[in-house]
C-alpha positions as CSV (number, residue, x, y, z in Angstrom):
1,M,-70.6,-12.5,-20.9
2,N,-68.0,-10.2,-20.1
3,E,-69.4,-9.9,-16.3
4,K,-69.0,-13.8,-15.5
5,L,-65.8,-13.4,-16.9
6,V,-65.1,-10.8,-14.5
7,D,-66.7,-13.0,-11.8
8,S,-64.6,-16.0,-12.5
9,H,-61.3,-13.7,-12.5
10,S,-62.9,-12.5,-8.9
11,A,-63.4,-16.1,-7.9
12,E,-59.8,-17.0,-8.6
13,K,-58.0,-14.1,-7.2
14,N,-60.0,-15.0,-4.0
15,K,-58.9,-18.3,-3.4
16,K,-56.0,-19.4,-1.0
17,F,-52.5,-20.0,-2.7
18,P,-49.1,-20.9,-0.9
19,G,-46.4,-18.2,-1.5
20,P,-42.8,-18.6,-2.4
21,I,-42.0,-18.1,1.4
22,A,-43.7,-21.5,2.1
23,A,-42.1,-22.9,-1.1
24,G,-39.1,-21.9,0.5
25,V,-39.5,-22.8,3.9
26,F,-41.2,-26.5,2.9
27,F,-38.0,-27.0,0.5
28,S,-35.5,-26.3,3.7
29,L,-38.0,-28.4,5.9
30,T,-37.5,-31.4,3.5
31,A,-34.0,-31.1,2.9
32,I,-33.6,-31.4,7.0
33,L,-36.0,-34.1,7.4
34,L,-34.8,-35.9,4.0
35,T,-31.0,-35.6,5.8
36,Y,-31.7,-36.6,9.0
37,G,-35.0,-38.2,9.2
38,G,-33.2,-41.9,8.5
39,I,-32.0,-41.8,12.4
40,F,-36.0,-41.8,13.5
41,L,-36.0,-44.9,11.0
42,P,-34.0,-47.6,12.1
43,I,-35.5,-50.1,9.5
44,E,-32.7,-52.3,7.8
45,N,-34.7,-52.9,4.4
46,D,-33.8,-50.2,2.1
47,Y,-37.3,-50.5,0.3
48,L,-39.3,-49.8,3.4
49,R,-37.2,-47.2,4.9
50,S,-37.0,-45.1,1.4
51,G,-40.4,-45.5,0.9
52,L,-42.1,-44.6,4.0
53,G,-39.1,-41.4,4.4
54,E,-41.0,-40.2,1.1
55,V,-44.4,-40.7,2.3
56,L,-43.4,-38.9,6.2
57,F,-40.6,-36.6,5.4
58,V,-42.2,-35.5,1.7
59,L,-45.8,-35.8,1.5
60,V,-47.4,-35.4,4.8
61,P,-46.3,-32.4,5.5
62,A,-47.1,-31.1,2.4
63,L,-51.0,-32.1,2.9
64,I,-51.3,-31.3,6.8
65,F,-50.1,-27.5,5.8
66,L,-52.1,-27.4,2.8
67,I,-55.0,-28.6,4.9
68,I,-54.2,-26.6,7.9
69,G,-53.8,-23.3,5.9
70,R,-57.1,-24.1,4.4
71,Y,-55.3,-23.3,0.8
72,D,-57.0,-24.2,-2.4
73,I,-55.9,-27.7,-2.7
74,K,-57.5,-28.8,-6.3
75,N,-56.0,-26.1,-7.6
76,T,-52.2,-26.0,-5.7
77,L,-51.9,-29.6,-6.6
78,Q,-53.3,-29.0,-9.9
79,L,-55.5,-32.4,-9.4
80,R,-57.3,-32.0,-12.6
81,R,-57.8,-34.5,-15.6
82,T,-56.1,-34.5,-18.7
83,K,-56.3,-35.7,-22.5
84,P,-56.0,-39.8,-22.5
85,I,-53.6,-39.3,-25.5
86,N,-51.0,-37.5,-22.8
87,Y,-50.9,-40.8,-21.0
88,L,-49.5,-42.4,-24.1
89,I,-46.8,-39.3,-25.1
90,V,-45.5,-38.6,-22.0
91,P,-44.3,-41.6,-20.9
92,L,-42.6,-42.3,-24.6
93,L,-41.5,-38.5,-24.1
94,M,-39.6,-39.9,-20.8
95,I,-38.4,-43.0,-22.3
96,F,-36.2,-41.0,-25.3
97,A,-34.9,-38.2,-23.2
98,L,-33.3,-40.5,-21.5
99,P,-30.4,-40.9,-23.5
100,I,-30.3,-37.0,-23.9
101,V,-29.7,-37.0,-20.0
102,A,-27.1,-39.9,-19.9
103,V,-25.2,-37.6,-22.1
104,V,-25.6,-34.8,-19.5
105,N,-24.9,-37.4,-16.9
106,A,-21.6,-39.1,-18.5
107,M,-20.2,-34.8,-19.1
108,S,-21.0,-34.3,-15.2
109,L,-18.7,-37.5,-14.5
110,G,-16.2,-36.8,-17.3
111,I,-15.6,-33.6,-15.5
112,I,-15.3,-35.0,-12.2
113,R,-12.9,-37.8,-13.1
114,L,-11.2,-35.3,-15.1
115,V,-10.5,-32.8,-12.2
116,F,-10.5,-35.3,-9.4
117,G,-8.9,-38.1,-11.0
118,R,-12.0,-40.0,-10.1
119,T,-16.1,-40.7,-9.5
120,L,-17.6,-41.4,-6.1
121,P,-19.0,-44.6,-6.1
122,I,-22.8,-44.9,-7.4
123,E,-24.9,-46.6,-4.5
124,Q,-27.2,-48.7,-6.2
125,L,-30.7,-50.9,-4.5
126,K,-30.6,-54.3,-5.7
127,V,-33.3,-56.0,-7.6
128,L,-32.2,-59.5,-7.6
129,D,-35.5,-61.5,-8.1
130,V,-39.3,-60.7,-9.7
131,P,-40.5,-60.0,-6.0
132,T,-37.8,-57.5,-5.4
133,L,-38.9,-55.8,-8.5
134,F,-42.5,-55.4,-7.8
135,I,-41.4,-53.8,-4.3
136,A,-38.9,-51.1,-6.1
137,L,-41.3,-50.3,-8.5
138,L,-44.0,-49.4,-5.7
139,V,-41.1,-47.7,-3.8
140,V,-39.2,-46.1,-6.0
141,G,-41.6,-45.7,-9.0
142,V,-45.4,-45.1,-7.3
143,S,-44.1,-43.9,-3.6
144,A,-41.6,-41.5,-5.2
145,A,-43.8,-40.0,-7.9
146,V,-46.6,-39.4,-6.0
147,C,-44.5,-38.0,-2.9
148,E,-41.8,-35.8,-5.0
149,E,-45.0,-34.4,-7.5
150,T,-47.2,-33.1,-4.8
151,L,-44.4,-31.3,-3.0
152,F,-42.4,-29.9,-6.0
153,R,-44.9,-29.5,-9.0
154,G,-48.1,-28.8,-6.4
155,L,-46.7,-26.9,-3.8
156,I,-43.1,-25.3,-4.6
157,S,-44.4,-24.7,-8.2
158,K,-47.3,-23.0,-7.2
159,G,-45.7,-21.1,-4.8
160,Y,-43.4,-19.6,-6.9
161,E,-45.2,-18.7,-9.9
162,K,-46.4,-15.4,-8.0
163,Y,-42.7,-14.6,-9.6
164,G,-43.7,-15.8,-13.0
165,V,-44.7,-19.0,-15.0
166,I,-40.8,-19.0,-16.5
167,I,-38.8,-18.6,-12.8
168,S,-41.5,-20.8,-11.0
169,L,-40.0,-23.3,-13.7
170,F,-36.6,-22.6,-13.5
171,I,-36.5,-22.7,-9.6
172,T,-38.5,-25.9,-9.0
173,S,-36.3,-27.5,-11.1
174,I,-33.1,-27.2,-9.7
175,L,-34.3,-27.4,-6.6
176,F,-35.8,-30.9,-7.1
177,G,-32.5,-31.6,-8.6
178,I,-30.2,-30.7,-5.7
179,L,-32.9,-32.0,-3.2
180,H,-31.6,-35.1,-4.0
181,R,-28.2,-34.6,-2.9
182,D,-26.0,-36.0,-5.2
183,L,-23.8,-34.1,-6.7
184,Q,-22.3,-36.5,-9.7
185,K,-26.3,-36.9,-10.4
186,S,-27.2,-32.9,-9.8
187,L,-27.3,-31.6,-13.6
188,G,-29.2,-34.9,-14.8
189,L,-31.9,-34.7,-12.2
190,I,-32.2,-30.6,-13.1
191,L,-33.1,-31.3,-16.6
192,I,-35.2,-34.1,-15.5
193,G,-37.5,-31.8,-13.4
194,G,-37.5,-29.1,-15.8
195,L,-39.0,-31.9,-18.6
196,I,-41.5,-32.6,-15.9
197,G,-42.3,-29.4,-14.7
198,F,-42.9,-28.5,-18.8
199,I,-45.3,-31.8,-18.9
200,V,-47.2,-30.7,-15.9
201,Y,-47.5,-26.7,-17.1
202,K,-48.8,-27.8,-20.4
203,T,-51.0,-30.3,-19.6
204,K,-52.2,-28.1,-16.4
205,S,-52.4,-32.0,-14.4
206,I,-50.1,-33.5,-12.1
207,Y,-51.1,-36.9,-12.8
208,T,-49.1,-36.1,-16.2
209,G,-46.3,-35.3,-14.1
210,M,-46.8,-38.4,-11.6
211,V,-46.6,-40.8,-15.0
212,A,-43.7,-38.8,-16.2
213,H,-41.8,-39.6,-12.9
214,F,-43.1,-42.4,-12.6
215,T,-42.0,-43.6,-15.9
216,N,-38.3,-42.2,-15.5
217,N,-37.7,-44.4,-12.4
218,A,-39.1,-47.5,-13.1
219,I,-36.8,-47.7,-16.3
220,V,-34.1,-47.3,-13.7
221,V,-35.7,-50.2,-11.3
222,F,-35.8,-52.0,-14.9
223,M,-31.9,-51.4,-15.6
224,L,-31.2,-52.8,-12.5
225,F,-32.9,-56.0,-12.5
226,S,-31.0,-56.6,-15.6
227,T,-27.6,-55.5,-14.2
228,S,-28.2,-56.8,-10.9
229,G,-26.8,-60.2,-10.9
230,K,-24.1,-59.1,-13.3
231,L,-22.7,-56.3,-10.6
232,E,-23.3,-58.8,-7.7
233,E,-20.7,-61.6,-9.8
234,M,-18.6,-58.8,-10.5
235,E,-18.5,-58.0,-6.7
236,K,-17.4,-61.6,-6.2
237,L,-14.4,-61.4,-8.4
238,G,-13.6,-58.1,-7.1
239,I,-14.6,-55.4,-9.4
240,T,-16.4,-52.9,-6.8
241,Q,-15.8,-49.9,-9.0
242,L,-17.2,-50.0,-12.3
243,D,-17.5,-46.0,-12.8
244,N,-13.8,-45.9,-12.2
245,F,-12.9,-48.8,-14.8
246,D,-9.6,-47.7,-16.9
247,F,-11.1,-47.4,-20.4
248,S,-7.4,-47.2,-21.8
249,S,-7.6,-50.7,-21.5
250,I,-10.5,-51.3,-24.1
251,P,-9.0,-51.3,-27.7
252,R,-9.1,-48.1,-29.5
253,V,-10.8,-49.5,-32.7
254,I,-13.5,-50.7,-30.1
255,L,-13.9,-48.4,-28.0
256,I,-14.3,-45.6,-31.3
257,I,-17.1,-47.9,-32.8
258,S,-18.8,-48.2,-29.4
259,I,-18.9,-44.2,-29.4
260,I,-20.5,-44.2,-32.9
261,I,-23.2,-46.8,-32.0
262,Y,-24.2,-44.9,-29.4
263,F,-23.5,-41.6,-30.9
264,M,-25.9,-42.7,-33.7
265,I,-28.9,-44.1,-31.2
266,F,-28.3,-40.7,-29.1
267,L,-29.3,-39.0,-32.3
268,G,-32.4,-41.4,-33.2
269,C,-34.0,-40.9,-29.8
270,T,-33.2,-37.4,-29.7
271,S,-35.3,-37.3,-33.2
272,V,-37.9,-39.3,-31.9
273,F,-38.0,-37.2,-28.5
274,A,-38.3,-33.9,-31.0
275,A,-40.9,-35.4,-33.0
276,L,-42.9,-36.1,-29.6
277,M,-42.4,-33.2,-28.1
278,Y,-43.9,-31.3,-31.1
279,A,-46.9,-33.6,-30.9
280,F,-46.9,-33.1,-27.2
281,C,-46.9,-29.3,-27.5
282,R,-50.0,-29.5,-30.6
283,V,-52.2,-31.8,-28.0
284,N,-51.7,-29.4,-25.4
285,K,-51.7,-26.1,-27.2
286,D,-55.2,-25.2,-25.7
287,E,-54.0,-25.9,-22.4
288,I,-53.1,-22.1,-22.3
289,I,-51.3,-21.6,-18.4
290,S,-51.9,-18.8,-16.8
291,G,-50.2,-17.4,-13.2
292,N,-53.1,-18.9,-11.9
293,Y,-53.1,-22.1,-14.5
294,T,-56.4,-20.5,-16.3
295,T,-56.9,-19.9,-19.5
296,I,-55.9,-16.1,-20.7
297,S,-59.2,-15.5,-22.3
298,N,-60.9,-15.8,-18.9
299,Y,-59.2,-12.1,-18.3
300,T,-60.9,-8.7,-19.6
301,G,-58.7,-5.9,-21.3
302,E,-59.0,-4.0,-17.9
303,D,-56.9,-6.6,-16.2
304,Y,-54.8,-6.2,-18.7
305,I,-54.3,-2.4,-18.1
306,S,-54.4,-3.2,-14.5
307,G,-51.4,-5.4,-15.2
308,S,-49.5,-2.6,-16.6
309,I,-50.7,-3.8,-20.2
310,L,-50.8,-1.1,-22.6
311,Q,-54.3,-1.8,-24.0
312,N,-52.8,-0.6,-27.8
313,D,-50.3,-3.7,-27.4
314,L,-52.9,-6.0,-26.9
315,E,-55.6,-5.0,-29.6
316,A,-52.4,-4.5,-31.9
317,N,-51.5,-8.6,-31.1
318,S,-55.2,-9.5,-31.3
319,N,-56.6,-8.7,-34.6
320,G,-59.7,-6.7,-33.7
321,I,-60.7,-9.4,-31.5
322,G,-62.8,-8.5,-28.3
323,Q,-62.0,-7.8,-24.8
324,A,-61.2,-11.3,-23.5
325,G,-58.8,-12.0,-26.2
326,Y,-61.1,-15.2,-27.7
327,N,-61.9,-15.6,-31.2
328,S,-65.0,-16.5,-30.8
329,T,-65.5,-17.2,-35.0
330,Q,-62.7,-19.4,-35.0
331,G,-62.4,-21.1,-31.3
332,D,-58.7,-20.0,-31.6
333,P,-57.1,-17.7,-29.3
334,A,-56.5,-14.9,-31.0
335,I,-52.6,-14.6,-30.0
336,S,-49.6,-17.4,-29.8
337,E,-49.6,-19.5,-26.9
338,I,-46.0,-17.7,-26.0
339,E,-47.7,-14.5,-26.3
340,Q,-50.5,-15.0,-24.2
341,T,-48.2,-16.6,-21.4
342,F,-45.7,-13.5,-21.7
343,I,-48.6,-11.2,-21.5
344,Y,-50.4,-12.4,-17.9
345,D,-46.8,-13.5,-16.7
346,K,-45.7,-10.4,-17.2
347,A,-48.5,-8.7,-15.5
348,S,-49.0,-10.6,-12.5
349,R,-45.3,-11.6,-11.2
350,K,-43.8,-10.1,-8.4
351,K,-39.9,-9.0,-7.7
352,L,-37.8,-11.8,-6.1
353,S,-37.9,-10.9,-2.2
354,L,-35.7,-10.9,0.3
355,A,-38.3,-12.8,2.7
356,G,-38.2,-15.7,0.3
357,F,-34.8,-16.1,-0.6
358,I,-34.1,-16.4,3.3
359,S,-37.1,-18.9,3.3
360,V,-35.2,-21.4,1.2
361,L,-31.7,-20.5,2.7
362,P,-31.2,-23.3,5.5
363,G,-32.1,-26.1,2.6
364,L,-29.6,-24.6,0.3
365,I,-26.7,-24.4,3.1
366,L,-27.8,-27.8,4.4
367,V,-27.1,-29.2,0.5
368,F,-24.4,-27.2,-0.6
369,L,-22.6,-28.3,2.8
370,I,-23.7,-32.3,1.7
371,F,-22.1,-31.3,-1.7
372,A,-18.9,-30.1,0.0
373,G,-18.9,-33.5,2.0
374,Q,-18.9,-35.4,-1.6
375,L,-16.4,-33.2,-2.9
376,L,-14.0,-33.7,0.3
377,E,-14.8,-37.0,-0.5
378,L,-13.4,-37.1,-4.2
379,L,-9.9,-35.3,-3.0
380,N,-9.6,-38.2,-0.3
381,V,-9.4,-35.6,2.7
382,D,-10.9,-36.8,6.4
383,S,-9.4,-33.8,8.4
384,G,-9.7,-30.3,8.5
385,M,-11.9,-28.0,10.0
386,L,-14.7,-27.8,7.1
387,Y,-14.0,-31.5,8.0
388,D,-14.8,-31.7,11.5
389,L,-17.9,-28.8,10.8
390,L,-19.7,-31.5,8.6
391,E,-18.9,-34.4,10.9
392,A,-20.0,-32.4,13.9
393,L,-23.3,-31.7,11.6
394,W,-23.7,-35.8,11.4
395,I,-23.1,-34.8,7.4
396,I,-19.8,-37.2,7.3
397,R,-21.2,-39.9,9.7
398,P,-18.5,-41.0,12.4
399,N,-16.9,-43.9,12.4
């Protein structure tokens, strides 16, 4: 039995996976392509341009890299089936997470408005009819979910996994949020990225991440479909800056009642979300994830020792079970999932490297320059050294 486990561990170690440098390089490359690639896609249709951009600038480079580099695509991208119940729980999780994300976005907009006296106009795709709705679901929902999850919860997450699962989730979520290059929405997007990352981590399947991503984007599309007609009417009336609406014109009683109603909705959704998250964790409690996304029971006591884990610490937690860390009589992991993840995560993680930081630096600089351009717009600054630099870099497009 132990020989088979050792052979399994050796085979896992011999598989080729992308590392932190590859993850950083692809984040930087994607940031550059998404920022400047539109120049090479002179297409007037917003949906076609967006869909082609996702495929050509996000999905294709990642797949070419994995194929040419002969990486283990199945395990890098976590192309595994999951429990059918997850396809019900995950969409519900995303639906009831929306009010929480909305509060975070509202707080971000409130702070920006408090500091700068206004917010930037939010560009919205118009979904005015049913055919456009289906096109939007295909492009904004399906295309974005498949392409972005392949890059982030696949290549990038696997690359940073060498620093540990928790650090990988943290870094990947931040990079996912800021790569959308929208200062006002970054915190909400980071939160969504963290939730999707946790879902993929628990299920060991990128398909659940794609379902979660699609659900989130599809809800946005349906909301646009339900409001686009009204927004168009408001534009005809000269109301174009709804984000800068003066709430002081609303009677205080109505404003207070609206806040109370939304707060009650928020509490209800948060309670349902917590219950769904508990159910989700219970359903996937046996999907123990290690640094290489295999159960910790695949590793023998010698592996823990080689990972600088004291054998007596393992034995103290295992209540007298065998080397594999698995209670064969009860059929459950002998130690808790959190302890298992911590033990292997601690044993396998590597220190953050300078090369890994340098590889992601170009993308970070570009994103922060874009944020700087948005700050200048908030400040109504259209001149100066920084403005000229951003204009020269085509971050602020010349008039």
